[in-house]
N, C-alpha and C positions, 0 to 999 in steps of 0.2 A: 872420476865423476864428481862434479861440484853440485852440492845440494844446499839450498837455502831453506831452513825450517823456520816458519813464522808461527810461533807458539808461545803463549804466555803461561802455560802450566808447567812448573819446574819438574813435576813427576813425569809428564808426557815427554818432556825434553830428555830427561834421563833415560826413559824407556826407549826412545828413538835412538839415542846414542848407543845403548846396549845392543839393540837389535842390529844396527848397522855394523857393529863390531863382529857379529856372527857371520856376516857376509864374507865371501871369498874375494870380493872386488875391492879395489882401493876407492874409498869414498871420503871426500872432504866435506864435512858438515859444518856450515855456518848457521848460527842461531841468532834470531832477533825476537824480541818479546812483545813488540807492538807494531801496529800498521805504519806509523810514521817512520820508525827505524827501518822497517822493511823497504819502504820506498827510497829512503836515503841510501841504504845499502845497495839497492838495485841501480840507482842512478849514478853511483860512483863505481860500480863493478866494471871490471875490465880496464880500470885506469892504471893498474900495476900488476906485476906477476903475483904479488902478495894479496891481491884483491880481485880474484878472477870472477868472470861472469858465471852465474849459476847455470847448470844444465837442466835443473829441475827446481821448482818451488813447491814445497809442501806447506799448505796454508790452512790455518784454522780460521773459522769464521768469527768466533767470539774473541775479539782482541781489544785491548785498550787503545785509546787515542784515535785510532782509525780502524774500523772493523774490517774483517776479511773481505766483505763484499766491495767496500770502497777500494781496498788494495787491489782486488781482482779487476775492478773497472779501470783503475789507473794503469795497471800493468798491460792489460789488453788494449787499452786506448793509446798506448805509447808505441810509436813505430820502432823504437830502439829495443823495447822489452817484449813486445807481444808474441814473439816466436818462442819465448821461454815457456815450456810446458808448466801448467799449474795444476797440481792435484789438491783439491779441497779435501782435507781430512778433519772431520769434525764430529762431535757427538750428536748433532742435530739430524733428525730423520724427518723434519718437517718438509712437506711437499713444496712449500713456498721457498724454503732455502735451497732445495735441490733445483727447482726450476729457475730461480734467480741466478744461481751459480752458472748454470748452463747458458742462460741468456747473456751472461757476462763473459761467455766463452771459456769457462773452465774446461780443462782437458778431461778431467774426470772428477767424480764426487764419490768419496769413500766414507762410510760410516766408521767412526773411531770406536772400536770395541772396548768394553770395560774389562774384559778378561785379559790377564797378562799374557798368556800364551797366544791367544788370538791376536792381540795387539802386535806382538813380535812378528807373527805370521803376516799380518797386513803390511807392516813396514818392509819386511823382506820381499814380499810380493811386489810392492810398489817399486822398490829399488831394483829388483831383478828385471821387471818389465821394462823400465826406462833405461836400464843399463845394457841389457842384452837384446831386446826385441825391437825397440823403437829406433828408427833412423831420425836423428835430429839434424837440423840445418847446421852447417859449419858456421862458426862465428864470423869468418871472413866473407861470407856471402851476404850481400846486402839484400834486404827485403824490398822488392820492387813495388809493393803495395803501399 
């Protein structure tokens, strides 16, 4: 499974990496630290075996250069990218952020816990759900929409 983590907090990046190491599944985690880099990564993904297209994007909302809402709008507005599931993982519990994320077609919105054990549980739950339970479109199938 290929995951793109779009996160600017080094501590949260480290915790995510540690949590995914605990999983039994093979996961390749790519990390970018701002919205501009996220879109550059996504638009060049799939161009080589060393740069595969992500199966899942974990996106923070509060990012430098281009915020998570803007990244989400660009991803879901791009016919080549919109089928990649996007999990918004953020500290915000503001109703406006939640509603805006869903209006921009986020696949889910998860509150980022401050507690270390709970954070690891959340990451493992996200990874497990998208790895084992969800049927994702094959990359070779073109989106007719």
